[in-house]
Structures are given as structure tokens and as C-alpha cells.
N, C-alpha and C positions, 0 to 999 in steps of 0.2 A: 504494500500500500504506500503510494507516494503521498506525502503530506503537502508538498509544494513549497518547501523553503526556498527562498530566492537569495541569490548573491547580491549583496548591497554594495553601494559605492564605498570607497575607503573613508570618506568623511561622512559624519552623521548628517542625514538629510534634515530639512526643516520639517518638523512634525506638526507645524501649524498651531492653531489654537484649539482648546478643548481637549477631550480625552483621546488617548491613543494607547495601544498595547503593542509592545515589541515582544515577539515570541522567538527566542533563540533556540536553535536545535539543528538536527540533521535528519534526513528521511530514514536512515537506517537505524536510528536510535530507538530501542524498545521502550524506553521511558517516554520518549516523545510520542510514539504511536499510542501508548497506553493512556496518555493524558488527553488525546484528541477529543474523545467523547465529552468529557467534562468541559473542556475549553469551548467546544462547539455549542454545548447546551447553554452556557452562560453568554458567550459573545455573539452567538448566532441570533439571539432574540433581542439584541439591543441595537438600535439605529444611532448613527451619529458618532460611533466609536471607530476610529481607524485601527485596523488590525494588520500588523506587518509580520509576516513569517520570514525570519532572517536565518539563512544558513550560516552556521558558525563552524569554527575549527581553527587549527593552528595557523597563525599568520593572517587571520581575518581581523582587520583593524577595528571594525565596528564592535565586534564582540569584546575585543580587548579594551576599547574605550569605555564599555559598560562593565568591565571586570567580570565577564561571564566565566564561570568555572565548571558548571554542570548543566546538563540539558534535561528537559526543557527548562529554560528560565523565562518567566514572564515579567517584563518591566512595564509598569503602569505609569503613564505620563499624563500630566495636565498642563497645557500651554507649554509643552516642551520640557517640563521639569518632572523629575521622577518623584512619585508620591508613594509607591509601593513596589515590592518585588517578591515574586514567589519562585522558589526553586523546587522543581519536581512536584508540582501540585498534585494532590490526590483528592478527588471529589470536587463537587461544585461549590461548597460553602466558602472555602478560602478564596476561590476565584471571584465569587460574588462580592465578598467583603472588600477585596482589593479593587475590583472594578468600581464599587461604590465610592471608594476614596478618590479614584480618578474622575468620576462623574461629579463628585461633590467634595473637592479638596478643602481642607481647613483654611480659613483666612489667615493671612500673615500674622495678624494680631493674636489669633488663637494659638499659633505655634510659639510665639514669644511668651504668652501666658503659661503654656504648658511647660516650657523650659524653666520657669522660675520656681 
């Protein structure tokens, strides 16, 4: 089963505004194949979320820029800023929670208050 990971340019593309999910992996990875049903259940039913499947591996600059070490890794962005990361997600609950953070990120003031 080919998942359809794409080779991305060496420089991170502009992910625009709003939510986006970067899914790093490779087609032959059993963990990546095993996570597809849960990823599809969560992301397939949501409009307005860009989902990029990015082929990773040694020498792939985009994976190194995001410090990817295991597959699949889902990086959830809002306005180009990382708000959550899941490594080898199992089940839909963790993916839904992470997606919710990308859809409704905390305001900058909320993060300052939480850090104090």
C-alpha cells in the first residue's frame, strides 16, 4: 500500500495561515501504514486543514529542520508555527487533541500566563 509521501523542497515551504499538518514518514514504514486509518479518520473529516505527507530519510533537509527522528511524526502548525507534535500516534484521540490545538491555538497572552 503506497501512502503517497512526497519529496519536498530543501527549504521549508510557506504553510500559509491557519492550521496545517506535516506528516513525516516513508511508504515502506509499518508504523506509518498502521497509523493511516486513525490519521484519515481525524483529518479526512475536517475542511480547511492543509495536510502534507512528506517523505523523510537521511539527508532530507526538511525532516532535519523539524528534528524528525521517528516515523510517522505529525507536526501540527498554526500560521506556520508548531503548536503540537505526535510521534507514532496510536488511535484517534491524541490526533484529535493535537488537531484541536492547531485549529484553536492559545493566544500569546495565554502562553505567557501559563509560563508564570
